[in-house]
Structure formats: structure tokens, C-alpha cells
C-alpha positions in Angstrom: -3.5 8.2 39.0 -0.1 8.2 37.8 1.7 5.1 38.1 -2.0 3.1 37.2 -0.9 5.1 33.4 2.8 4.2 33.8 1.6 0.5 35.3 -1.2 0.3 32.3 1.5 1.5 29.4 4.0 -1.4 30.7 1.6 -3.8 30.8 0.4 -3.0 27.3 4.2 -2.8 25.8 5.1 -6.1 27.9 1.5 -7.8 26.4 2.1 -6.5 23.0 5.8 -7.6 22.4 5.6 -10.9 24.1 2.3 -11.8 22.3 3.1 -14.0 19.1 -0.4 -12.1 17.8 1.4 -8.8 17.5 5.6 -9.6 16.3 6.5 -12.3 19.8 8.6 -15.3 19.4 6.7 -17.5 17.5 6.7 -21.3 17.7 8.7 -22.9 14.9 5.6 -25.0 13.4 3.5 -21.4 12.8 7.8 -20.2 11.0 7.5 -22.8 8.8 3.7 -21.9 7.8 4.5 -18.8 7.7 6.8 -20.0 5.0 4.4 -20.9 2.5 2.8 -17.5 2.1 3.7 -16.7 -0.8 3.7 -12.5 0.7 6.2 -14.3 3.1 10.2 -13.4 2.8 13.0 -12.6 4.0 11.9 -13.3 7.2 9.0 -10.8 7.0 5.6 -10.2 5.3 5.7 -8.1 2.2 3.2 -6.5 -0.3 2.9 -7.9 -3.6 1.8 -5.2 -5.0 3.9 -2.2 -5.1 2.5 0.5 -2.5 3.9 4.1 -2.6 4.3 5.6 0.6 5.2 8.8 -0.4 3.2 11.8 0.5 3.9 15.2 0.2 2.2 18.5 2.3 0.9 18.8 -1.5 -1.5 16.3 -1.5 -1.9 16.9 2.2 -3.6 20.3 1.7 -5.6 18.8 -1.5 -7.0 15.8 0.4 -7.9 17.8 3.3 -9.9 20.0 0.4 -11.6 17.6 -0.9 -12.7 15.8 2.8 -13.9 19.2 3.9 -15.3 21.2 1.2 -16.1 18.4 -2.6 -19.4 16.7 -1.9 -17.6 12.8 -2.4 -20.2 9.1 -3.1 -19.3 8.5 0.7 -23.0 7.3 1.8 -23.0 4.0 1.8 -25.4 2.1 -0.8 -26.9 0.1 1.1 -28.2 0.0 4.9 -25.1 -0.6 6.6 -26.2 -4.0 9.1 -26.1 -3.8 13.2 -25.9 -6.9 14.6 -26.8 -6.5 18.6 -24.8 -7.4 20.9 -24.6 -9.9 23.4 -23.6 -9.2 27.5 -22.7 -12.4 28.4 -21.2 -13.3 24.8 -18.6 -10.4 25.5 -17.8 -12.0 29.5 -17.6 -15.3 28.6 -15.7 -15.3 25.7 -12.4 -18.0 25.9 -11.9 -18.5 21.9 -8.0 -17.0 21.4 -8.6 -13.3 19.8 -11.4 -11.2 18.4 -11.7 -7.4 17.6 -15.4 -5.9 17.6 -15.7 -2.9 16.0 -18.4 -1.2 18.5 -19.2 2.3 16.2 -16.5 5.4 15.3 -13.7 4.9 16.4 -14.0 2.3 19.8 -13.2 -1.5 19.7 -12.9 -4.5 22.1 -9.7 -6.5 21.5 -10.1 -9.5 23.5 -7.0 -12.0 24.2 -7.6 -15.5 24.8 -9.6 -15.3 28.0 -6.9 -13.1 30.3 -7.7 -10.0 28.5 -9.6 -7.3 26.9 -8.9 -4.2 26.4 -11.3 -1.1 25.0 -9.7 1.3 22.6 -11.7 4.1 21.6 -9.2 7.5 20.5 -11.7 10.1 22.0 -10.7 8.5 25.4 
């Protein structure tokens, strides 16, 4: 079991580091296209709006308190649309990439018809 887990982790890391979709090498054509973007500068993508990334322990406590003990406007104003999943469509996917959210914390990443990764933080 441990060998399988280590093998899967190594394969995932290789896939993640080698795929251009996740930061691997890109073609010169892709690089030229990226350089046209207003969000691309100095070899990387940047936010157009300044984002405050500081976060203190006091802010964490305040956020947890609000989340746990205060009423919030977190209820959707209308029903969330649900699409029926066609299992054949999942199995026969042949396009480049897609990410499907099944609900809560479960996602399916399908990449170029050779890798399906089901991700769920509860596993």
C-alpha cells in the first residue's frame, strides 16, 4: 500500500511539473501569446489590483467567530442549477482539459484523455 501511494505521489508530481497547464515548459508560441496579456509582466502573471496578503492571528479569530456564531447572508438567493451527469461523457472525454465539481469538496480533473484525477479532501 505504501509503495502504491509513493508511486502515485511521484507520478502526480511529475505530471504537475511537466504539464504546461500546471507550470511545465511551454512553446514559444504560447510564450508570445502570454506576453500580449496586460496581466503578464516580467515572465509571470500579476494581479491588476493590489491584494493585501497579510493575515494576523487576530483576524483569524475574528473570521472564525463570524463564521461560527453570527448569521450571515450565505444562503443563495435562488436555487443552484444542477446538471445531470452522463457517465459515458465522463468515460469517453477526449478534449484537452476540464474540471468538474461534483459538490462540496469533490472535483474530477480530466486531462487530455489519459489522466482522470478524482480529488476529495475527505479521502
